[in-house]
N, C-alpha and C positions, 0 to 999 in steps of 0.2 A: 504494500500500500504506500503510494507516494503522496505526500501532503505538501502543499505549497501555501504560503501566506500571500494574500493579495489584498489590495485596497480597491474598493469600487465606490466612486462618488455616487451620490443620489442619482437614480435613474428611473425612467418610466417604462412600464409595460402595459400595452393595450391587449386585452384578451377576453376570453370567456370565463366568467367567474362562477364557481360552484362551492358547495359546502359538503362536509361529511354528513350533514343532515339530509343530503340528497340521496343517500344510500350507496350500497356497494357498487363499484364500477363507475362512480361519478367522474373520476379523473379521466378515464378513457373516453367517456361520453363528451367531456369538455374538449378534449383534443380532437375528437371526430368533428365536433361542431366548428371549432376554430379552424381546422385544416380545410374543411369543406367550404368555408366562407372567407378564406384568407385573402382573396382578391379585394375584399372590402377594406382591408387595412394594409395591404402590401405597400402602397405609396407612402404610408406613414412610417414604415420600418426604418430604423436607423441603419446607415450603411457606412462601410469603411471607405478609404480612399479609392478602392478599386470597384466600388459599386456593389459589394457583397453585403448582404444582411449580416449585421453584427452578431445577433444571437436570438435564440428562442428560449423563453423562460417558462418554467413551471414555478411561479412565485407562490409563496405561502404566507399566511398570517393567522393569528388567532381569530376567534369569532368577532372580536371588537374592532378589527381592522387596524390594530396598533402595531402590527408586524412582530408581535411577541410569538414565541414558539407555540405550536399546536398544544392544546390543553389535554388533560386527562391521559397522560402517558403518550402524547403525540397521536391521539385518536380523534380529536375534534378540532376542526379548523376550516379555513377557507383556502381555496386553490384558484389561481389565475393562470390559464393556459394561453400564452400569448407571445408577442414579439416586442423586443426593445424598440422604443420610439424616442424621439426628442421630448424633452420635458414639456415643451409647449404644445405638443400634438393633442388634438381633441379626439376622444373616442367616438366613433360613429354609433348610431342607434343600434342597440343590441350588444354592444361591446362595453367593457369596463376598463377604466384607466387607474392604475395604482402608481404612486410615486414612492419608491422604496428608498428609505434613508441610506446615507453613506455608512458603510461598515468596513472594518478590517475582517477578512474572511480567512478561514482555513478551507482550501479548495482540494477536492479529491475527485479523481476520475471515477465515474460510476462503475461499480463492480459488485459482485455478490456480497451481501451483508455489509456494504460500505457504511451505512448509517450507524449501526451499533459499533462498528470498529472505530469510527471517528469519535463517537460519543465517549467510548472508553479512552481513547487517546486524550481527549479534552480533560476528562476526569483525572487521568494519571498525571497530567501536566498542569493541574491547578487552574484550568480554564472552564468556563461555562458559556452556554449560548447567550448572546446578547440580543437575539432576535430569531425569527423563523428561518429555517433552512430553505434554500431555493435550489431547484434543478435548472441547469443551464445546458443547452446544446450548442456547440460550436459548429456552425454550418460549413466552415472551411474544412474541418477535419472529420466531421460527423460524430465526434466524440461527445459523450455526455459527462457532466460534472455535477457534483453537489457542492454548494456554497454554504458553509457553516459560519454565521456571523459571530465573532468573538469580542468585538469592540466597536461600539458606536463612535463614529468620528465626528 
Protein backbone atom coordinates (compact mmCIF):
# COMPACT_ATOMS: atom_id res chain seq x y z
CA UNK A 1 0.00 0.00 0.00
CA UNK A 2 1.54 3.26 -1.14
CA UNK A 3 0.35 6.41 0.61
CA UNK A 4 1.02 9.99 -0.41
CA UNK A 5 0.30 13.29 1.26
CA UNK A 6 -1.24 15.93 -0.93
CA UNK A 7 -2.90 19.29 -0.48
CA UNK A 8 -6.03 20.13 -2.41
CA UNK A 9 -7.46 23.61 -2.29
CA UNK A 10 -11.22 24.04 -2.07
CA UNK A 11 -12.90 22.65 -5.18
CA UNK A 12 -16.35 22.19 -6.67
CA UNK A 13 -18.03 19.01 -7.84
CA UNK A 14 -21.26 19.01 -9.81
CA UNK A 15 -23.02 15.68 -9.75
CA UNK A 16 -25.95 13.55 -8.78
CA UNK A 17 -26.58 13.45 -5.02
CA UNK A 18 -27.97 10.59 -3.02
CA UNK A 19 -28.07 9.28 0.52
CA UNK A 20 -27.61 5.99 2.30
CA UNK A 21 -31.30 6.47 3.13
CA UNK A 22 -31.97 5.71 -0.57
CA UNK A 23 -31.19 2.04 0.06
CA UNK A 24 -28.71 -0.54 -1.07
CA UNK A 25 -27.07 0.13 -4.43
CA UNK A 26 -27.75 3.88 -4.33
CA UNK A 27 -24.18 4.79 -5.30
CA UNK A 28 -24.29 2.61 -8.41
CA UNK A 29 -27.65 4.19 -9.37
CA UNK A 30 -26.16 7.68 -8.94
CA UNK A 31 -23.26 6.83 -11.24
CA UNK A 32 -25.62 5.39 -13.84
CA UNK A 33 -27.70 8.59 -13.72
CA UNK A 34 -24.63 10.88 -13.84
CA UNK A 35 -22.99 8.96 -16.68
CA UNK A 36 -26.14 8.76 -18.79
CA UNK A 37 -26.67 12.54 -18.50
CA UNK A 38 -23.02 13.63 -18.55
CA UNK A 39 -23.58 15.70 -21.69
CA UNK A 40 -25.54 18.14 -19.48
CA UNK A 41 -22.42 19.03 -17.44
CA UNK A 42 -19.55 18.16 -19.76
CA UNK A 43 -18.98 21.81 -20.73
CA UNK A 44 -18.66 22.71 -17.02
CA UNK A 45 -15.95 20.13 -16.31
CA UNK A 46 -12.61 21.59 -15.24
CA UNK A 47 -9.85 20.74 -17.71
CA UNK A 48 -6.07 20.70 -17.72
CA UNK A 49 -3.87 22.59 -20.20
CA UNK A 50 -4.35 19.84 -22.78
CA UNK A 51 -8.16 19.97 -22.61
CA UNK A 52 -8.52 16.77 -20.56
CA UNK A 53 -11.10 16.59 -17.78
CA UNK A 54 -9.24 16.88 -14.47
CA UNK A 55 -11.18 14.30 -12.55
CA UNK A 56 -14.30 12.46 -11.57
CA UNK A 57 -15.26 12.47 -7.90
CA UNK A 58 -17.36 10.37 -5.64
CA UNK A 59 -17.57 13.06 -2.96
CA UNK A 60 -18.95 12.25 0.46
CA UNK A 61 -20.39 14.12 3.42
CA UNK A 62 -22.26 13.44 6.59
CA UNK A 63 -26.03 13.95 6.42
CA UNK A 64 -25.73 17.60 7.57
CA UNK A 65 -23.66 18.48 4.46
CA UNK A 66 -20.79 19.72 6.65
CA UNK A 67 -18.30 17.34 4.98
CA UNK A 68 -17.74 15.44 8.22
CA UNK A 69 -17.15 11.68 7.87
CA UNK A 70 -20.12 9.40 7.36
CA UNK A 71 -21.89 8.63 10.64
CA UNK A 72 -22.62 5.43 12.58
CA UNK A 73 -19.44 3.58 11.65
CA UNK A 74 -19.35 5.02 8.12
CA UNK A 75 -22.82 3.64 7.30
CA UNK A 76 -24.86 6.86 7.00
CA UNK A 77 -24.11 9.79 4.76
CA UNK A 78 -24.40 11.57 1.43
CA UNK A 79 -22.66 10.79 -1.84
CA UNK A 80 -22.19 13.01 -4.90
CA UNK A 81 -21.26 11.26 -8.15
CA UNK A 82 -19.82 13.95 -10.38
CA UNK A 83 -17.11 15.91 -12.11
CA UNK A 84 -14.77 18.60 -10.83
CA UNK A 85 -15.80 22.06 -12.05
CA UNK A 86 -14.73 25.66 -11.56
CA UNK A 87 -15.84 27.14 -8.24
CA UNK A 88 -18.06 29.60 -10.14
CA UNK A 89 -19.89 26.94 -12.20
CA UNK A 90 -23.62 26.63 -11.63
CA UNK A 91 -25.31 23.25 -11.48
CA UNK A 92 -27.97 22.65 -14.15
CA UNK A 93 -31.46 21.53 -13.12
CA UNK A 94 -31.36 18.03 -11.68
CA UNK A 95 -27.71 18.34 -10.63
CA UNK A 96 -26.16 19.38 -7.30
CA UNK A 97 -23.01 21.41 -6.64
CA UNK A 98 -20.82 20.90 -3.60
CA UNK A 99 -17.89 23.14 -2.70
CA UNK A 100 -15.48 20.95 -0.75
CA UNK A 101 -13.15 22.72 1.70
CA UNK A 102 -9.37 22.67 1.34
CA UNK A 103 -7.67 19.79 3.12
CA UNK A 104 -4.38 18.01 3.43
CA UNK A 105 -5.07 14.43 2.37
CA UNK A 106 -3.54 11.02 2.64
CA UNK A 107 -4.08 9.60 -0.85
CA UNK A 108 -4.10 5.92 -1.68
CA UNK A 109 -4.72 4.05 -4.90
CA UNK A 110 -7.97 2.16 -4.64
CA UNK A 111 -7.33 -1.53 -3.99
CA UNK A 112 -8.97 -4.26 -2.00
CA UNK A 113 -9.64 -3.28 1.63
CA UNK A 114 -7.92 0.10 1.19
CA UNK A 115 -10.36 1.94 3.47
CA UNK A 116 -9.69 -0.15 6.62
CA UNK A 117 -5.97 -0.31 5.82
CA UNK A 118 -5.66 3.48 5.65
CA UNK A 119 -7.84 3.96 8.73
CA UNK A 120 -5.48 1.61 10.60
CA UNK A 121 -2.48 3.58 9.30
CA UNK A 122 -4.03 6.85 10.50
CA UNK A 123 -4.68 5.39 13.94
CA UNK A 124 -1.16 3.96 14.23
CA UNK A 125 0.30 7.35 13.30
CA UNK A 126 -1.79 9.49 15.65
CA UNK A 127 -3.99 10.92 12.89
CA UNK A 128 -7.73 11.01 12.45
CA UNK A 129 -10.09 12.05 9.73
CA UNK A 130 -10.71 15.79 9.48
CA UNK A 131 -13.59 15.25 7.05
CA UNK A 132 -15.31 12.78 4.78
CA UNK A 133 -13.30 10.48 2.52
CA UNK A 134 -13.68 11.01 -1.25
CA UNK A 135 -13.20 8.75 -4.27
CA UNK A 136 -11.28 10.22 -7.20
CA UNK A 137 -10.78 8.84 -10.70
CA UNK A 138 -7.87 10.18 -12.73
CA UNK A 139 -9.11 10.03 -16.31
CA UNK A 140 -5.56 10.26 -17.73
CA UNK A 141 -4.49 7.02 -16.07
CA UNK A 142 -7.87 5.44 -15.39
CA UNK A 143 -6.76 4.80 -11.82
CA UNK A 144 -8.98 5.30 -8.80
CA UNK A 145 -7.85 6.80 -5.51
CA UNK A 146 -9.28 7.46 -2.08
CA UNK A 147 -8.60 10.83 -0.49
CA UNK A 148 -8.56 10.77 3.33
CA UNK A 149 -8.65 14.33 4.74
CA UNK A 150 -6.38 14.64 7.76
CA UNK A 151 -6.06 18.40 8.17
CA UNK A 152 -8.36 21.28 7.27
CA UNK A 153 -6.31 24.03 5.64
